[in-house]
N, C-alpha and C positions, 0 to 999 in steps of 0.2 A: 663472914662477909655479909653485907646488908642485902636484903631482898631487892630485886629490881623494882623500880617505880614505873617503868614502862617496858612492856613486852610486846614486840611486833612479830607476828608469825605469818609467813607466806603472804605478805601484803602486796597487793597489786592495784593499779589504777589505770583506767582508760577514759579519755575524753568522750563526749557523746558521739563524735564522728568516728569513733573506733580506734583512734590513735592511742597507743599505749605509752604511758609515761615511764612506768617501771613495773617489774614483775618479781614475785617471790623474794621480797625483802624480809630478812630475819635478823633481828638483833634485840638486845635489851639494854636499858640504861639504868644505872644505879644512882644513888644520891650524889650530890655535888654538881660540878659544872661539866656539861657535855656539849659537843659541837656537831653541827650539820653543815658540811661544806659542799660547794658545787658551783659551776659556772651559771651564768644567767640562762634561764630556760631549762635547767636540769631538773627542776621540780621541787626545790627546797620549800617554797611557800605552800605548794600543794601538799607536800608530805606533812607539814605542820598542821594544815587545815584538816587533813585526814586524822592525824594523831589527836586533834582536839575534838573529833567527832562532828566537825562542821561540814564534811563532805562524805558521801557514801563511798565505801570501798567496793571494788569489783571482785576482790578476793581477799582472804586472809582474816586474821583475828587480832584484836588489840586489847591489852589489859593495862590499866593505870591504877597503881596503888592497891592492887588486889581486886579491882572491879573490871570484869570483862564487858566490853561494849555490847557484844551480842546478847548477853544475859540481861543487862540493865543499862541502857544508854544514858539515862539521866544520872544514875549513880556514877557512871564512868566520867561524864562531862563535869561533874562536881569536883573531880580530882585534878582537873586540868585548866590552867589559866592561859588563855590566848586571846589577843585582840588583833584584828586586822589593822595594820598601820594606816591603811587607806580608808578605813570606815568613816562614813558620815552619819552613823546612827545616833551619835550623841552631840551633833553639831550645835543644837540650841541650848544645851545644858552648860551652865557655868562650870569651869574646871573644878572649883571647890565642891560644888554639889555632886559632880561625878565621883570625885574621890571619897567624899563623905558617904555616898551611897554604896560603896563597895562592901561595907560590913554586912549588908543585908544578904549578900550572895556568898561572901567569903568569911565564914565565922572565925577563922584564925588570922584575919587581917591584923597586922602589927601597927598600932597607932604611932608608936615611937619610930618605927622604920619609915612610916609614911611621912612624918615630920622631918626626919633626917634627909629623906630623898627630895622632898620639896626644897629644903635648904640647899642641898648639894647640887640640884639642877637649877637653882636660882629661879624658882617658879612663883615665889610669893607675890610678886607684883602682877602676875597674870591670873591669879586664881579667881578673881571676880568676873573675868571675861567669859562669854560663851565660847565654846571650843572653836566655832567657825571663825572667830576673830583672831585666833592664834596663828602664828607662823607654823610652817610644817615642822620645824625643829622643836618649837615649844609644844606642839601637839604630841610629838613623839616622846618628849620628856614626860608629859602627863601619862601616856600609855606605859612608859617604863616605870614610872613611880607606882602606878597601880599594880603592874605585874610583879615587881620586886617586893612589894609590901603585902601582897595578897594572902600569903600563907598557904597557897595551894601546894599539894604534894608535888605536882609537876607543872613547871612554868615554861612556856614556849616564847622565845623572843626572835622575831623575824627581822634580820638585818638591823639590829638595834643602834648601830653607829651612824646609820644614814641620816643626813641633815643635821647632825649635832655639831655644835661649835667645839673648838679644841678643849676648852675648859670642861665642858660636859662629857666629852669623850674620855678625858683623863679621869674624871670622877667615876664614870661607868666602869672603866677598867679596874679601878680600885675596888668598887663594889663587887665585881665579878671575881676578882682575886680573893676577896674575903669569903665569897660563897663557894669557892672551888672545892673545898673539902667538907661541905655541910653534911652532917650525918643522917639527916632524915628527909630532906627535900632535894628535888632534882631540877636543874635548869638546863634547857636544851636551846642553844643559840644557833641560828642559821645565818651564815654569812659566806662570802666567797672563800675565805681562808681563815685560819685561826690566828688571832692577834698574838704577836710574838711574846708579849708579856704574860700570857695566860697559859695555863697547863691543864686543859680539860682531861677528865678521866677517860672519856670515850669520844672518839671522832667517827662519825658516819659520813662517808663520802659518796656523793652522787655523780662525781666526775666520770 
């Protein structure tokens, strides 16, 4: 059995006002497709941000691909690809420049996967545009292309089907089906429920 690519031990989180979102979460995720499901407000996006090392935890420990966050946060973050779908950090950057720059941060980026994803999401006509000029759906396709091609040991996808057209939704489902049994990388998808055509290895529920 493959070693887990994410270990979550006794994880908890509270907002600054003291309201606790969850307590004492314990689970591990192995390679392949994994799922995080829950209703709106249950904490899916927050849990992904915690897992990425983008938010401080109030309790617990995290390990990604053998790197413990409390021992070396930078080494931990280097194992996890996550981008906030609402981010405006790259707005002025052309989509092509953003994707080309990924290799500086993700040494295992797959150029062939990047090309296939650009074609599959029908992004070619938009690559010259700054990201702020793209529709919400096209921006999300850029983020998905980056995430799926990054080569990161652990990739986090937050509601990846949101704002996608039917063709892109079908393409994404095909990609996730192909990744479902990957032997050495893990994908963790957060959505309200598991898409019926997918068979994740592990489902974490916040309901």
